[in-house]
C-alpha positions in Angstrom: 0.0 0.0 0.0 1.4 3.4 -1.0 2.2 5.8 1.8 0.0 8.9 2.2 2.4 11.7 1.3 2.6 15.5 1.1 4.9 17.0 -1.5 6.0 20.6 -1.4 7.9 21.8 -4.5 10.2 24.8 -4.0 10.2 27.6 -6.5 13.8 26.7 -7.6 13.8 23.0 -6.8 16.5 20.8 -8.3 16.8 18.0 -5.7 14.8 16.0 -3.2 14.4 16.4 0.5 12.8 13.5 2.4 11.6 14.5 5.9 10.1 11.7 8.1 8.1 12.5 11.2 8.4 10.9 14.6 6.1 8.8 16.8 2.5 10.2 17.2 2.8 12.8 14.4 1.9 12.9 10.8 3.0 14.1 7.3 2.3 17.8 8.2 4.5 17.8 11.3 7.9 18.7 9.8 6.4 20.8 7.0 6.5 23.8 9.4 10.3 23.7 9.3 10.5 24.3 5.5 10.4 28.2 5.6 13.5 28.0 7.8 15.3 25.0 6.3 14.5 25.8 2.6 13.7 29.5 2.3 15.1 29.6 -1.2 12.9 26.8 -2.5 15.8 24.5 -3.6 14.0 21.2 -2.7 11.1 19.1 -3.7 10.2 18.1 -0.1 8.5 14.7 0.4 6.6 14.4 3.7 5.2 10.9 4.2 2.8 9.6 6.9 3.7 6.6 9.0 1.4 3.6 8.3 0.7 2.7 11.9 -2.1 4.5 13.8 -1.2 5.3 17.4 -4.1 4.4 19.8 -5.2 7.3 21.9 -3.3 9.8 19.8 -4.2 11.7 16.6 -0.9 10.8 14.9 0.9 7.9 13.4 4.0 5.9 13.7 6.4 3.9 11.5 6.5 1.0 13.9 5.2 0.3 17.4 7.8 0.9 20.1 5.9 -1.5 22.4 6.4 -4.6 20.1 8.3 -7.6 21.6 12.0 -7.5 20.8 11.5 -10.5 18.4 9.1 -8.4 16.3 10.5 -4.9 16.4 13.4 -5.6 14.1 11.1 -6.9 11.4 8.8 -3.9 11.8 11.8 -1.5 11.6 13.0 -3.3 8.4 9.6 -3.1 6.9 9.4 0.7 7.5 12.9 1.1 6.0 11.9 -0.7 2.9 8.7 1.5 2.5 10.8 4.7 2.8 13.4 3.4 0.4 10.7 2.6 -2.1 9.2 6.0 -1.6 12.5 7.8 -2.3 12.9 5.8 -5.5 9.4 6.7 -6.6 9.8 10.4 -5.8 13.1 10.5 -7.7 11.5 8.9 -10.8 8.3 11.1 -10.6 10.2 14.4 -10.3 13.1 13.5 -12.6 15.7 13.9 -9.8 18.7 12.0 -8.7 18.3 9.8 -5.6 22.0 10.3 -4.9 21.5 14.1 -4.7 18.7 13.8 -2.1 19.0 14.7 1.5 17.0 12.6 3.9 16.2 13.3 7.5 13.6 13.3 10.3 12.8 13.6 13.9 13.0 10.9 16.6 11.6 7.6 15.1 11.9 9.2 11.6 15.5 10.3 12.2 16.5 6.8 13.2 14.9 5.3 10.1 16.4 7.8 7.6 19.9 7.4 9.2 19.6 3.6 8.9 18.3 3.9 5.3 21.2 6.1 4.3 23.9 4.0 5.8 22.7 0.4 5.4 24.3 -1.9 2.8 22.1 -1.7 -0.3 22.1 -1.9 -4.1 20.3 1.5 -4.2 22.2 4.7 -4.4 22.9 6.3 -1.1 21.6 9.8 -0.4 23.8 12.9 -0.3 23.4 13.5 3.5 21.4 12.8 6.6 19.7 15.2 9.1 19.0 13.3 12.3 17.0 15.3 14.9 16.9 13.5 18.3 17.1 10.0 16.6 15.5 7.0 18.1 16.8 3.6 17.0 15.5 0.3 18.3 18.9 -1.4 17.7 21.5 -1.5 20.4 24.3 -0.9 17.9 24.6 0.6 14.5 26.2 -2.6 13.3 22.8 -4.3 13.7 21.6 -2.3 10.6 24.6 -3.7 8.6 26.0 -0.3 7.5 28.1 0.1 4.3 30.9 1.8 6.2 32.9 2.5 3.0 30.0 4.4 1.5 29.2 6.0 4.8 32.5 7.9 4.8 31.1 10.0 2.0 27.7 10.7 3.6 27.7 13.7 5.9 25.4 13.5 9.0 24.1 16.3 11.1 23.1 14.9 14.5 21.3 17.1 17.0 19.8 16.3 20.4 18.3 18.0 23.5 20.2 17.8 26.8 16.9 17.5 28.7 15.2 14.9 26.4 13.0 12.8 28.7 12.1 10.2 26.0 15.4 9.5 24.2 18.4 10.0 26.5 21.0 12.3 25.1 23.7 9.8 26.0 22.4 7.6 23.1 23.1 10.3 20.5 26.5 11.0 22.1 27.4 7.3 21.7 26.0 7.3 18.2 28.0 10.4 17.2 31.2 8.8 18.5 30.4 5.5 16.7 29.9 7.4 13.4 33.1 9.4 13.9 35.2 6.3 14.6 34.0 4.8 11.3 35.1 7.9 9.4 31.6 9.3 8.8 31.7 13.1 8.4 29.5 14.0 11.4 28.5 17.3 13.1 27.0 16.7 16.6 25.4 19.4 18.6 23.3 19.5 21.8 20.8 22.1 22.7 19.1 22.9 26.1 15.8 21.4 25.0 13.6 18.4 25.6 12.3 16.0 22.9 11.8 18.7 20.3 13.3 20.9 17.7 14.6 24.4 18.7 15.0 27.4 16.4 18.7 27.4 17.0 19.0 23.8 15.8 17.0 24.6 12.6 19.3 27.5 11.9 22.3 25.3 12.2 20.6 22.7 9.9 20.1 25.3 7.2 23.8 26.2 7.2 24.6 22.5 7.1 22.2 22.1 4.1 24.0 24.9 2.3 27.4 23.3 2.8 26.2 19.8 1.7 24.5 21.1 -1.4 27.7 23.0 -2.3 29.5 19.6 -2.3 31.1 19.9 1.2 31.2 17.1 3.8 31.0 19.1 7.1 32.7 17.4 10.0 33.6 18.6 13.5 35.3 17.0 16.5 32.7 15.3 18.8 32.5 17.4 21.9 33.2 15.9 25.3 30.1 15.2 27.3 29.5 17.7 30.1 30.8 16.7 33.5 28.5 14.4 35.5 26.4 16.4 37.9 25.9 15.6 41.6 23.5 12.7 40.8 25.2 9.7 39.1 23.3 7.2 37.0 23.5 3.6 38.3 22.8 0.4 36.4 22.4 -3.2 37.3 26.1 -3.7 36.7 27.1 -1.0 39.1 24.3 -1.1 41.7 26.0 -3.4 44.2 29.2 -1.4 44.4 27.6 2.1 44.2 24.6 1.4 46.5 24.7 -1.8 48.5 28.4 -1.6 49.4 28.6 2.1 49.9 30.4 3.4 53.0 28.0 6.3 53.2 24.1 6.4 53.0 22.8 6.4 49.5 19.8 8.3 48.2 18.4 6.6 45.1 16.0 8.4 42.7 13.9 5.7 40.9 12.6 7.4 37.7 11.7 6.9 34.0 11.8 9.2 31.0 8.1 9.2 30.4 7.3 10.2 34.0 6.3 13.9 34.3 6.5 14.1 38.2 10.0 12.5 37.9 11.1 15.5 35.8 9.6 17.8 38.4 11.6 16.2 41.3 14.8 15.7 39.4 16.3 19.2 40.1 15.3 18.8 43.7 17.2 15.5 43.9 20.2 17.3 42.3 19.9 20.0 44.9 20.0 17.4 47.7 23.1 15.8 46.0 24.9 19.2 45.9 24.0 20.1 49.5 24.7 16.7 51.0 28.0 16.0 49.2 30.3 13.9 51.4 27.6 12.9 53.9 25.3 11.1 51.4 25.8 9.7 47.9 22.9 10.5 45.6 22.2 8.4 42.5 19.4 7.7 40.0 18.1 4.6 38.4 16.0 4.5 35.2 13.5 1.7 35.9 12.8 1.2 32.2 16.5 0.3 31.7 16.9 -1.5 35.0 13.6 -3.4 35.6 15.4 -6.1 37.7 16.3 -3.5 40.4 12.8 -2.0 40.4 11.4 -5.5 40.8 13.8 -6.4 43.6 12.8 -3.4 45.7 9.1 -3.5 44.7 9.1 -0.1 43.0 5.6 0.1 41.5 5.1 3.9 41.5 7.5 6.7 40.7 9.2 9.0 41.4 10.3 7.1 44.4 13.3 8.4 46.4 14.8 5.7 48.6 17.4 5.9 51.4 19.8 2.9 51.5 22.1 2.3 54.4 24.3 -0.7 54.9 22.9 -2.4 51.9 19.2 -2.0 53.0 16.4 0.2 51.8 15.5 1.9 55.0 13.1 4.7 54.1 11.4 6.1 51.0 9.5 9.1 49.8 6.9 8.7 47.0 5.9 11.4 44.5 7.1 14.9 43.6 7.4 16.9 46.8 9.4 19.9 48.2 13.0 19.2 49.2 12.3 19.6 52.9 9.5 17.1 52.8 11.5 14.5 51.0 14.4 15.0 53.5 12.0 14.6 56.4 10.4 11.4 55.0 13.9 10.0 54.5 14.8 10.7 58.1 17.4 13.3 57.3 18.2 16.4 59.2 16.2 19.0 57.2 18.4 21.8 55.9 16.4 25.1 55.7 
């Protein structure tokens, strides 16, 4: 079945731009960026709609994030093939070269277009990739079987929000380093935003478009991640040493990216970490990534702030509350 697609032809168009929306959006979503990305009308912009209706939401998806691991790879591959076919069809319909096209998207769409551009294929690779807060179901880029030789000629602009609650910024940092290590010309930039597109990021994307269309392959050193704040992320692998065997009491923030109250309490937990440095250790655990720990300590509602001492969960505070109340419920001496 053909994808429902919007096409916007610029006044001076000589190449294709494929923009693929994220989870819960539709073919109109990224069209609002065109006045800023393509003010001179250089592109025929293809804006497809994902084929999967999202229950409870007005938008669509390219595959269901909630599928079992055994099924999500097949769903991802199916979406890749549909977008690959669409790019072929658009190139033929508008008499334009697929190899001169730029592809990109946001979130789920960014992950798909990045994979489509880099994977081993008999089809011509696109000219460049714009990846805005990409979401990939694969644990490693190698799982999409990239053509690394071809990828060294495909510039990638990778952007992410430092406060993204849905796709952790660390994933894009790792992705940027992986691309760089394989010789892919990559520009990676972070912005103080959540899971969204900021005007500053769009302005950078337009400059990058100009360079790529002019035949350049922009590449910049991958910036070092910012220093870790007062609240350290703990995983199943580090939980025993960091929490259970700690010489000082440990405050643990059990949270998840989708949890609104967790985002409200996060700066309060960071404040506690800064104020109690030396007397307490303060860490955080993403229960989506570490379900075994959540199950072990019967964490059923979040945010849950727990106080561990001598390897035992002694006290806990449930829900987003003022700092003084959290400290009181954990049995700490409340600091004014």
